[in-house]
PAVOMAR-734239 format. One record per residue (C-alpha): x, y, z; residue in one letter; residue number from 1. Coordinates in pm, whole numbers, plus 50000, padded with zeros to 5 digits. Last residue first. Layout:
<recs>
<rec px="X" py="Y" pz="Z" aa="A" i="NUM"/>
...
</recs>
This chain:
<recs>
<rec px="24422" py="57691" pz="89703" aa="G" i="286"/>
<rec px="24248" py="57609" pz="89375" aa="K" i="285"/>
<rec px="23996" py="57888" pz="89433" aa="E" i="284"/>
<rec px="24274" py="58131" pz="89520" aa="K" i="283"/>
<rec px="24478" py="58030" pz="89215" aa="N" i="282"/>
<rec px="24168" py="58069" pz="88998" aa="M" i="281"/>
<rec px="24111" py="58422" pz="89127" aa="R" i="280"/>
<rec px="24475" py="58515" pz="89074" aa="N" i="279"/>
<rec px="24471" py="58385" pz="88715" aa="A" i="278"/>
<rec px="24145" py="58564" pz="88634" aa="I" i="277"/>
<rec px="24262" py="58896" pz="88780" aa="I" i="276"/>
<rec px="24610" py="58876" pz="88628" aa="H" i="275"/>
<rec px="24476" py="58798" pz="88280" aa="T" i="274"/>
<rec px="24209" py="59068" pz="88303" aa="I" i="273"/>
<rec px="24480" py="59320" pz="88386" aa="R" i="272"/>
<rec px="24681" py="59209" pz="88083" aa="N" i="271"/>
<rec px="24371" py="59239" pz="87864" aa="L" i="270"/>
<rec px="24304" py="59593" pz="87987" aa="V" i="269"/>
<rec px="24664" py="59697" pz="87920" aa="F" i="268"/>
<rec px="24655" py="59551" pz="87568" aa="V" i="267"/>
<rec px="24330" py="59732" pz="87495" aa="L" i="266"/>
<rec px="24470" py="60061" pz="87628" aa="I" i="265"/>
<rec px="24780" py="60018" pz="87413" aa="I" i="264"/>
<rec px="24562" py="59960" pz="87106" aa="L" i="263"/>
<rec px="24357" py="60273" pz="87179" aa="V" i="262"/>
<rec px="24681" py="60471" pz="87208" aa="L" i="261"/>
<rec px="24798" py="60335" pz="86873" aa="A" i="260"/>
<rec px="24471" py="60449" pz="86714" aa="V" i="259"/>
<rec px="24529" py="60802" pz="86846" aa="A" i="258"/>
<rec px="24892" py="60790" pz="86733" aa="F" i="257"/>
<rec px="24788" py="60695" pz="86381" aa="A" i="256"/>
<rec px="24518" py="60963" pz="86360" aa="Q" i="255"/>
<rec px="24767" py="61233" pz="86459" aa="D" i="254"/>
<rec px="25023" py="61086" pz="86220" aa="Y" i="253"/>
<rec px="24814" py="61126" pz="85909" aa="R" i="252"/>
<rec px="25109" py="61066" pz="85674" aa="A" i="251"/>
<rec px="24889" py="60864" pz="85436" aa="K" i="250"/>
<rec px="25102" py="60552" pz="85488" aa="T" i="249"/>
<rec px="25080" py="60609" pz="85864" aa="M" i="248"/>
<rec px="24701" py="60627" pz="85859" aa="S" i="247"/>
<rec px="24683" py="60307" pz="85655" aa="L" i="246"/>
<rec px="24906" py="60120" pz="85901" aa="Y" i="245"/>
<rec px="24705" py="60237" pz="86201" aa="L" i="244"/>
<rec px="24385" py="60138" pz="86023" aa="Q" i="243"/>
<rec px="24526" py="59791" pz="85966" aa="I" i="242"/>
<rec px="24630" py="59773" pz="86330" aa="T" i="241"/>
<rec px="24279" py="59867" pz="86441" aa="L" i="240"/>
<rec px="24124" py="59591" pz="86231" aa="T" i="239"/>
<rec px="24005" py="59611" pz="85871" aa="G" i="238"/>
<rec px="23697" py="59412" pz="85772" aa="G" i="237"/>
<rec px="23597" py="59243" pz="85451" aa="P" i="236"/>
<rec px="23260" py="59065" pz="85466" aa="K" i="235"/>
<rec px="23191" py="58696" pz="85534" aa="F" i="234"/>
<rec px="23214" py="58745" pz="85911" aa="I" i="233"/>
<rec px="22956" py="59024" pz="85893" aa="H" i="232"/>
<rec px="22690" py="58781" pz="85774" aa="G" i="231"/>
<rec px="22651" py="58657" pz="86129" aa="F" i="230"/>
<rec px="22564" py="58992" pz="86285" aa="F" i="229"/>
<rec px="22391" py="59143" pz="85980" aa="D" i="228"/>
<rec px="22393" py="59519" pz="86037" aa="N" i="227"/>
<rec px="22736" py="59568" pz="85884" aa="V" i="226"/>
<rec px="22962" py="59854" pz="85997" aa="L" i="225"/>
<rec px="23213" py="60000" pz="85751" aa="Y" i="224"/>
<rec px="23590" py="60006" pz="85812" aa="Y" i="223"/>
<rec px="23709" py="59798" pz="85515" aa="S" i="222"/>
<rec px="24081" py="59717" pz="85516" aa="S" i="221"/>
<rec px="24108" py="59364" pz="85382" aa="G" i="220"/>
<rec px="24060" py="59043" pz="85578" aa="A" i="219"/>
<rec px="24310" py="58819" pz="85399" aa="T" i="218"/>
<rec px="24610" py="59006" pz="85259" aa="F" i="217"/>
<rec px="24605" py="59298" pz="85506" aa="L" i="216"/>
<rec px="24522" py="59052" pz="85780" aa="L" i="215"/>
<rec px="24854" py="58871" pz="85743" aa="A" i="214"/>
<rec px="25054" py="59194" pz="85757" aa="A" i="213"/>
<rec px="24858" py="59352" pz="86044" aa="S" i="212"/>
<rec px="24885" py="59151" pz="86364" aa="E" i="211"/>
<rec px="24893" py="59330" pz="86700" aa="G" i="210"/>
<rec px="24544" py="59240" pz="86814" aa="I" i="209"/>
<rec px="24581" py="58875" pz="86719" aa="I" i="208"/>
<rec px="24919" py="58839" pz="86888" aa="R" i="207"/>
<rec px="24781" py="58997" pz="87206" aa="G" i="206"/>
<rec px="24484" py="58763" pz="87191" aa="I" i="205"/>
<rec px="24726" py="58470" pz="87170" aa="G" i="204"/>
<rec px="24903" py="58594" pz="87480" aa="L" i="203"/>
<rec px="24562" py="58603" pz="87646" aa="I" i="202"/>
<rec px="24500" py="58244" pz="87544" aa="I" i="201"/>
<rec px="24839" py="58138" pz="87678" aa="G" i="200"/>
<rec px="24765" py="58306" pz="88012" aa="T" i="199"/>
<rec px="24428" py="58130" pz="88021" aa="I" i="198"/>
<rec px="24603" py="57795" pz="87979" aa="I" i="197"/>
<rec px="24847" py="57877" pz="88257" aa="G" i="196"/>
<rec px="24565" py="57969" pz="88495" aa="P" i="195"/>
<rec px="24369" py="57656" pz="88386" aa="M" i="194"/>
<rec px="24638" py="57400" pz="88470" aa="A" i="193"/>
<rec px="24471" py="57280" pz="88789" aa="S" i="192"/>
<rec px="24127" py="57285" pz="88624" aa="P" i="191"/>
<rec px="24268" py="57089" pz="88325" aa="L" i="190"/>
<rec px="24437" py="56819" pz="88535" aa="I" i="189"/>
<rec px="24166" py="56749" pz="88791" aa="I" i="188"/>
<rec px="23811" py="56722" pz="88652" aa="T" i="187"/>
<rec px="23861" py="56685" pz="88276" aa="R" i="186"/>
<rec px="24200" py="56513" pz="88279" aa="I" i="185"/>
<rec px="24103" py="56268" pz="88554" aa="M" i="184"/>
<rec px="23770" py="56193" pz="88387" aa="Y" i="183"/>
<rec px="23951" py="56135" pz="88057" aa="W" i="182"/>
<rec px="24193" py="55886" pz="88206" aa="K" i="181"/>
<rec px="23935" py="55701" pz="88412" aa="T" i="180"/>
<rec px="23920" py="55743" pz="88785" aa="A" i="179"/>
<rec px="23976" py="55434" pz="89001" aa="G" i="178"/>
<rec px="24092" py="55599" pz="89323" aa="M" i="177"/>
<rec px="24452" py="55504" pz="89243" aa="G" i="176"/>
<rec px="24427" py="55676" pz="88906" aa="T" i="175"/>
<rec px="24314" py="55998" pz="89073" aa="A" i="174"/>
<rec px="24593" py="55982" pz="89328" aa="G" i="173"/>
<rec px="24859" py="55902" pz="89071" aa="A" i="172"/>
<rec px="24748" py="56188" pz="88847" aa="R" i="171"/>
<rec px="24743" py="56440" pz="89128" aa="Y" i="170"/>
<rec px="25073" py="56305" pz="89262" aa="S" i="169"/>
<rec px="25229" py="56385" pz="88924" aa="E" i="168"/>
<rec px="25212" py="56753" pz="89014" aa="P" i="167"/>
<rec px="25059" py="56987" pz="88749" aa="V" i="166"/>
<rec px="25342" py="57193" pz="88601" aa="S" i="165"/>
<rec px="25356" py="56971" pz="88292" aa="K" i="164"/>
<rec px="24998" py="57066" pz="88208" aa="L" i="163"/>
<rec px="25078" py="57439" pz="88225" aa="A" i="162"/>
<rec px="25387" py="57401" pz="88005" aa="V" i="161"/>
<rec px="25185" py="57205" pz="87750" aa="Q" i="160"/>
<rec px="24908" py="57465" pz="87760" aa="T" i="159"/>
<rec px="25155" py="57744" pz="87689" aa="S" i="158"/>
<rec px="25305" py="57550" pz="87397" aa="S" i="157"/>
<rec px="24966" py="57473" pz="87242" aa="T" i="156"/>
<rec px="24831" py="57825" pz="87292" aa="I" i="155"/>
<rec px="25134" py="57990" pz="87132" aa="I" i="154"/>
<rec px="25174" py="57732" pz="86853" aa="P" i="153"/>
<rec px="24808" py="57775" pz="86747" aa="L" i="152"/>
<rec px="24822" py="58157" pz="86729" aa="V" i="151"/>
<rec px="24959" py="58173" pz="86373" aa="M" i="150"/>
<rec px="24734" py="57902" pz="86231" aa="L" i="149"/>
<rec px="24432" py="58063" pz="86398" aa="A" i="148"/>
<rec px="24541" py="58395" pz="86248" aa="L" i="147"/>
<rec px="24479" py="58257" pz="85900" aa="T" i="146"/>
<rec px="24138" py="58121" pz="85994" aa="L" i="145"/>
<rec px="24046" py="58455" pz="86151" aa="A" i="144"/>
<rec px="24158" py="58651" pz="85844" aa="G" i="143"/>
<rec px="23954" py="58432" pz="85610" aa="T" i="142"/>
<rec px="23654" py="58463" pz="85844" aa="L" i="141"/>
<rec px="23689" py="58843" pz="85850" aa="I" i="140"/>
<rec px="23662" py="58845" pz="85473" aa="S" i="139"/>
<rec px="23858" py="58896" pz="85153" aa="F" i="138"/>
<rec px="23753" py="58595" pz="84951" aa="G" i="137"/>
<rec px="23597" py="58289" pz="85112" aa="L" i="136"/>
<rec px="23633" py="58088" pz="84793" aa="K" i="135"/>
<rec px="23784" py="57779" pz="84962" aa="L" i="134"/>
<rec px="24063" py="57776" pz="84702" aa="V" i="133"/>
<rec px="24084" py="58155" pz="84665" aa="T" i="132"/>
<rec px="24043" py="58313" pz="85010" aa="G" i="131"/>
<rec px="24118" py="58021" pz="85239" aa="F" i="130"/>
<rec px="24402" py="57873" pz="85034" aa="F" i="129"/>
<rec px="24551" py="58164" pz="84839" aa="V" i="128"/>
<rec px="24486" py="58452" pz="85078" aa="M" i="127"/>
<rec px="24561" py="58238" pz="85383" aa="G" i="126"/>
<rec px="24890" py="58120" pz="85237" aa="F" i="125"/>
<rec px="24998" py="58472" pz="85147" aa="L" i="124"/>
<rec px="24904" py="58601" pz="85490" aa="G" i="123"/>
<rec px="25078" py="58315" pz="85666" aa="F" i="122"/>
<rec px="25391" py="58402" pz="85470" aa="I" i="121"/>
<rec px="25357" py="58767" pz="85575" aa="I" i="120"/>
<rec px="25340" py="58653" pz="85937" aa="S" i="119"/>
<rec px="25694" py="58518" pz="85924" aa="P" i="118"/>
<rec px="25727" py="58146" pz="86012" aa="I" i="117"/>
<rec px="25894" py="58086" pz="86350" aa="G" i="116"/>
<rec px="25593" py="57974" pz="86555" aa="S" i="115"/>
<rec px="25489" py="57736" pz="86278" aa="L" i="114"/>
<rec px="25828" py="57566" pz="86285" aa="T" i="113"/>
<rec px="25810" py="57506" pz="86660" aa="E" i="112"/>
<rec px="25463" py="57355" pz="86625" aa="I" i="111"/>
<rec px="25578" py="57134" pz="86335" aa="T" i="110"/>
<rec px="25879" py="57014" pz="86535" aa="F" i="109"/>
<rec px="25648" py="56926" pz="86825" aa="E" i="108"/>
<rec px="25422" py="56729" pz="86591" aa="I" i="107"/>
<rec px="25714" py="56546" pz="86429" aa="A" i="106"/>
<rec px="25864" py="56462" pz="86770" aa="R" i="105"/>
<rec px="25529" py="56322" pz="86880" aa="V" i="104"/>
<rec px="25497" py="56111" pz="86567" aa="L" i="103"/>
<rec px="25857" py="55987" pz="86585" aa="K" i="102"/>
<rec px="25827" py="55850" pz="86934" aa="G" i="101"/>
<rec px="25697" py="55974" pz="87266" aa="G" i="100"/>
<rec px="25421" py="55815" pz="87467" aa="K" i="99"/>
<rec px="25135" py="56040" pz="87359" aa="A" i="98"/>
<rec px="24831" py="56045" pz="87587" aa="Y" i="97"/>
<rec px="24881" py="56302" pz="87861" aa="E" i="96"/>
<rec px="25132" py="56561" pz="87738" aa="N" i="95"/>
<rec px="25103" py="56541" pz="87361" aa="L" i="94"/>
<rec px="24731" py="56467" pz="87361" aa="Y" i="93"/>
<rec px="24652" py="56736" pz="87616" aa="V" i="92"/>
<rec px="24860" py="56987" pz="87418" aa="A" i="91"/>
<rec px="24674" py="56905" pz="87098" aa="G" i="90"/>
<rec px="24338" py="56943" pz="87269" aa="G" i="89"/>
<rec px="24436" py="57279" pz="87420" aa="V" i="88"/>
<rec px="24558" py="57412" pz="87086" aa="G" i="87"/>
<rec px="24275" py="57273" pz="86874" aa="L" i="86"/>
<rec px="23998" py="57368" pz="87118" aa="P" i="85"/>
<rec px="24147" py="57719" pz="87153" aa="T" i="84"/>
<rec px="24220" py="57776" pz="86782" aa="V" i="83"/>
<rec px="23874" py="57800" pz="86625" aa="I" i="82"/>
<rec px="23674" py="57978" pz="86894" aa="L" i="81"/>
<rec px="23980" py="58193" pz="86965" aa="L" i="80"/>
<rec px="24000" py="58306" pz="86602" aa="T" i="79"/>
<rec px="23629" py="58384" pz="86589" aa="I" i="78"/>
<rec px="23638" py="58592" pz="86909" aa="V" i="77"/>
<rec px="23952" py="58790" pz="86823" aa="I" i="76"/>
<rec px="23845" py="58847" pz="86460" aa="I" i="75"/>
<rec px="23505" py="58981" pz="86562" aa="Y" i="74"/>
<rec px="23655" py="59202" pz="86832" aa="L" i="73"/>
<rec px="23899" py="59354" pz="86581" aa="T" i="72"/>
<rec px="23620" py="59409" pz="86328" aa="N" i="71"/>
<rec px="23413" py="59591" pz="86591" aa="V" i="70"/>
<rec px="23707" py="59814" pz="86683" aa="I" i="69"/>
<rec px="23777" py="59886" pz="86315" aa="N" i="68"/>
<rec px="23412" py="59983" pz="86258" aa="G" i="67"/>
<rec px="23421" py="60215" pz="86558" aa="L" i="66"/>
<rec px="23739" py="60379" pz="86430" aa="I" i="65"/>
<rec px="23626" py="60729" pz="86336" aa="G" i="64"/>
<rec px="23748" py="61008" pz="86110" aa="F" i="63"/>
<rec px="23532" py="61286" pz="85973" aa="T" i="62"/>
<rec px="23529" py="61462" pz="85635" aa="N" i="61"/>
<rec px="23148" py="61466" pz="85634" aa="K" i="60"/>
<rec px="23126" py="61319" pz="85284" aa="A" i="59"/>
<rec px="23438" py="61107" pz="85328" aa="S" i="58"/>
<rec px="23298" py="60948" pz="85643" aa="S" i="57"/>
<rec px="23501" py="60746" pz="85892" aa="S" i="56"/>
<rec px="23307" py="60546" pz="86146" aa="V" i="55"/>
<rec px="23175" py="60670" pz="86479" aa="T" i="54"/>
<rec px="23198" py="60583" pz="86850" aa="S" i="53"/>
<rec px="23575" py="60559" pz="86903" aa="I" i="52"/>
<rec px="23672" py="60890" pz="86740" aa="L" i="51"/>
<rec px="23362" py="61075" pz="86855" aa="Q" i="50"/>
<rec px="23445" py="60985" pz="87214" aa="W" i="49"/>
<rec px="23781" py="61151" pz="87177" aa="S" i="48"/>
<rec px="24151" py="61073" pz="87141" aa="L" i="47"/>
<rec px="24338" py="61338" pz="86941" aa="H" i="46"/>
<rec px="24509" py="61511" pz="87235" aa="P" i="45"/>
<rec px="24590" py="61168" pz="87388" aa="A" i="44"/>
<rec px="24777" py="61038" pz="87082" aa="G" i="43"/>
<rec px="25108" py="61224" pz="87073" aa="K" i="42"/>
<rec px="25173" py="61238" pz="87448" aa="I" i="41"/>
<rec px="25027" py="60890" pz="87509" aa="V" i="40"/>
<rec px="25219" py="60734" pz="87218" aa="V" i="39"/>
<rec px="25546" py="60894" pz="87328" aa="L" i="38"/>
<rec px="25497" py="60786" pz="87689" aa="G" i="37"/>
<rec px="25413" py="60430" pz="87593" aa="I" i="36"/>
<rec px="25726" py="60402" pz="87378" aa="I" i="35"/>
<rec px="25949" py="60568" pz="87638" aa="G" i="34"/>
<rec px="25811" py="60360" pz="87925" aa="V" i="33"/>
<rec px="25878" py="60041" pz="87729" aa="L" i="32"/>
<rec px="26229" py="60153" pz="87632" aa="I" i="31"/>
<rec px="26306" py="60253" pz="87992" aa="A" i="30"/>
<rec px="26180" py="59918" pz="88124" aa="V" i="29"/>
<rec px="26406" py="59728" pz="87884" aa="S" i="28"/>
<rec px="26704" py="59955" pz="87958" aa="V" i="27"/>
<rec px="26658" py="59910" pz="88334" aa="F" i="26"/>
<rec px="26636" py="59531" pz="88304" aa="A" i="25"/>
<rec px="26948" py="59521" pz="88088" aa="S" i="24"/>
<rec px="27135" py="59742" pz="88335" aa="L" i="23"/>
<rec px="27031" py="59523" pz="88626" aa="Y" i="22"/>
<rec px="27159" py="59215" pz="88445" aa="I" i="21"/>
<rec px="27479" py="59390" pz="88338" aa="L" i="20"/>
<rec px="27550" py="59498" pz="88697" aa="V" i="19"/>
<rec px="27498" py="59142" pz="88821" aa="R" i="18"/>
<rec px="27728" py="59009" pz="88548" aa="I" i="17"/>
<rec px="28001" py="59254" pz="88649" aa="V" i="16"/>
<rec px="27959" py="59171" pz="89017" aa="N" i="15"/>
<rec px="27989" py="58800" pz="88949" aa="D" i="14"/>
<rec px="28293" py="58859" pz="88725" aa="S" i="13"/>
<rec px="28468" py="59040" pz="89011" aa="I" i="12"/>
<rec px="28450" py="58729" pz="89226" aa="R" i="11"/>
<rec px="28298" py="58741" pz="89571" aa="V" i="10"/>
<rec px="28523" py="58558" pz="89815" aa="R" i="9"/>
<rec px="28402" py="58245" pz="89991" aa="K" i="8"/>
<rec px="28403" py="58246" pz="90369" aa="D" i="7"/>
<rec px="28027" py="58292" pz="90400" aa="Y" i="6"/>
<rec px="27970" py="57994" pz="90172" aa="I" i="5"/>
<rec px="28125" py="57776" pz="90435" aa="S" i="4"/>
<rec px="28402" py="57546" pz="90311" aa="N" i="3"/>
<rec px="28630" py="57583" pz="90613" aa="H" i="2"/>
<rec px="28973" py="57422" pz="90622" aa="M" i="1"/>
</recs>
């Protein structure tokens, strides 16, 4: 009796599952292409240099999103400055220092819970705690602190996965050569896991760019430019998604599609940056 895999018959269920898998992949790609195509067709005619280089003016009856772009960049940078050390540091503790137990399980449960809380709840919490209790009011800083809570599970989980992918032989070799725990983490583990960490950070940026509900309650919807670079973080500031929401509520669909196209371009650029940085680090590591 032969047990070779070449003699085994292909079951009908295997073919059915294979067809369903390919069908699911095709439908997913078709939906993505359809969404992007619709936004490009509707938004491209209204996309101009004046749109992205000026701010809206009621007196001149003009529409511009430069202030929204600046506010979006402010919130991205401030949020990452807050959440990246916390997320990476928490993942390093859980993966390299913690030895299991109730504390570790409680932390992991908290991270999973945070990732499942609706953004509107984060917005309410940020408005009450950061805006009212800490007296930050409607400001970019309030929005960034709120988004930091939302992005923390993404960066922490991605960093944990990246750290676990580092071979144990790296740790054993460094320990055998007399390296201290922190020196090993700083010079071997983190550089080896850096592509995965960067991927988590970029995913966090995507979450920041696409958020609107939480920012509507914390950062406001102002689109004006402020000359004070540091004082700007204490002022209200509406992001691109907020402007997209406001344009839709006013039935200004041409403006909404133009803003949506700008958002898609930003997401595409960030994805390309992710691949470039990750590939470059993989080459350097190799």
